[in-house]
N, C-alpha and C positions, 0 to 999 in steps of 0.2 A: 082376437080371434081364436077359438076355442078347437084344439085337434084332440081332445080325450074322447075316445070313443065311449058312449053311452053305454052300451051293454058287452060284455066280453065273455063269451060261452067258446071253448075251445077243449078239444082231447089231448090231456096232459099225455106228452111223450110216455112218461114212466108209470101212469097209472092208468085204470081201466077208467072208460066212461059208460058203465053199463048203469050209471043213474045220473040224473040231471047234477051238473056241479053247481056252488052257488054263482052267480055273477060276480063278476069281478069288475074293477075299474083302473083299466092301464092305459095308458098316454101312449104315442107314439114316440119313440126313441132314436137317435141316432145310428146307424147301421152299416158303416164302411165295410164290413165283414162280408156283405153279400155281394156274390158274384152276377157282374150285370149280365143281360141275356146274350145267349151266345149259339154257335152252330146247332148245339146240341139239344136247344130248346123249342117245345113245338109255339109258334108265335101267332096271336090271335091280334089281327089290326094292322096296323102301318108298320112295316120293318122298321122303317127308318124315325117313327117318332120320337118327338121331343123326349118323352116321358115315358118310361115301362112299370109297370106293376106286375111283382111275381109274388105267385100264390104257391104254396106247399099245402097240399091236401092228401088226406086217406080216403078213399073210395067209399070205406065201412064206417066213418067217422059221422057218427049222426049231427054233429055243428057244422060238419062239411054240407051236410043232405039240406040243413035249414040255408047256409049259404048259398048251395046251389049255383048259380049263373049269374050271381050278382055281380062279379067282376067282369064279365062279358057286357052287362047292361052298363056298369060304368065305362067301357070302352067305347061301346056304341053310341053313348052321350058326348064322346069326347070331340065330336069332328077332326079324328087323324090326328090329335096330339099326344096321344096316348098307345100302346100297345099292351099286350097282356102274355106272359108266360106262366102255364101251369108246371110245377115240378110235382113229382111222387114221394109218398112219404108215408107207406103203410106202415101202421103200429102193428107190434108183433101180437098183441093182445088181442087184436081182429081177426086173426088166423088166417088160415087158406082162402077165404073170400077177397080179404084186401090183397093179397100178393095176387090172386088169379085176375081182381079186377085192374090192379095196375098193370101187369104184365099183357092182359088184353087190350087195355088203353095205348101203350107203346106200340105194340102188334098192329091195331089197327089204324094207328098213327103213320105206320113205315107203308102199307097198303093206299090209304086214302090219307095221307097227308093231314095237316093241322086240322081242316075242317073234320076229317074224320074222328080224329082225335077227341076234339070238343065236342063232339055230337055224341060219341061213347060213354065220355064221361058224365053227360048230363042226362044220358038215358039210365045210365047207372046209378047216378043217384037219386033220379025220380024211381026208382023200381027198386032198392033195395030196400032190406027192413033194418039192414045199419046194425054196427056192434059186431060184427062178423056173420050175419045171417045171411047174407048175398043176396042172389036174386032170385027167383023162380022158390022160393020157399025151400032152398038148399043151399047149404054153403058150399060156397066155392063150387056151383054147379057149371061145367064147362060148354053141357050143350046151352045154356041159358045165355051164357057168354057168348059163344060162339055167333047166335043167332043175333043178338045186340051187335055185333060185332060186322054181320053182314049188311044188318039193317042201318048202319053207319058207314057202309061203304067198303067194307073189306070183304070183297066176294070171293075170295080164294080162301073156302074155309080149310082144306089142307095145308095152305100155308100157314094162316092163321095157328092153325093147332099146336104147328111143329114150333112156329115161333113163340108162342106164349109157354110151351114146355124145356125151350133152350136154355143151355145153361149162359147163354150170351145175353139173353133177355134176366136173367136173374143179375146176371153181372150189371148191367145197366139199371136196375132198379136199385141193387147196392150203392150205386155211384150218384143216384138221385139223394139216397137216404143219407150219404156222407156228405153231399153238397148240404142237406137240413143241416146236418150237425156244425157244418164249418160255418154256415149262416147263424148259427145258434137259435136255432128256432126252437122253444120249449113245447109245442103243442100243434094241432091242425084244428081248423085252417090258421098259418102264419102269412101275414100280407107284408110286403115290400113293396113301397114306393122309389123310384129313382128318377133323379133329373139326369139325363143323358148328355146336356152340356156339360154339366157341372161334376157329375159323378156323385152329388149328395144325395143319400138313402135314408130314410126313413122307416121305420118297422114297428108292426103292432100284430096282435093275436086274437082270434076269435071271429066268429060270427059276425061281422062288421055289418052295417045298413051301407044301403049305397049314398044315403047323404054322408055319412062318417068318410069313407072313401073318396067321394067326391071332394070332398073339404083338404083332405091330405093332397089329393092331386092339384088343387088350386094353390094351395099353399105352396108346393114345391114348383108348381109352374112360375110362381113369382117370384123366386128366390135368383139370385146371380152370385151368389158366394158359399162357403160350406162351413163358415166359422160359427156358427150359432146353435144350438140346441132348438127343436122345435119349441114354441111356446104352448104352455098347456093353459093359460087363461087369455 
């Protein structure tokens, strides 16, 4: 079995992604440091699934835009055996638009639940120019973000505005960034797949294809122990 993603394109956590990076070839690695899905996560799919996919994204990362709703499609095709949690990791060099996008996604989720959270993220990724440009041709445009939030189910615009500007929301974003650092992600998107029966977790980075993700999911679904590294060939 080959678990090596064919193409890896990611926004590195320490460098700008203003120009396309050369494709890299990096395999899945064991990642016991990744925290399991918990109460603070917004879960897409069956809460008690045997397998989980955990994805870190920056909503202004161009490779996250390419990645789009690929994880959701993998969950939809998995027949209830897989769920998804997206964790936010806005990169500092993407500026106010990345922070606004993350804050808005969290606050939309507060009003509209996981469904609204994922709908907002999909909408932002579809509309943004990426690399800090934001949506509606204006970096960090709060009116455009509020309109997308309302369309995603956050009907109370005053509550949404207060939430996105709240220090408590900023602290939540920092906690998600800290989680990513604890998981040792090196860029966005970063993807982990976890067998919830054994705890075994593997991780890779980049805008991987649906086939690559499904290969990893199927590999872990067939694992009954945590002793061996994922094969590369």
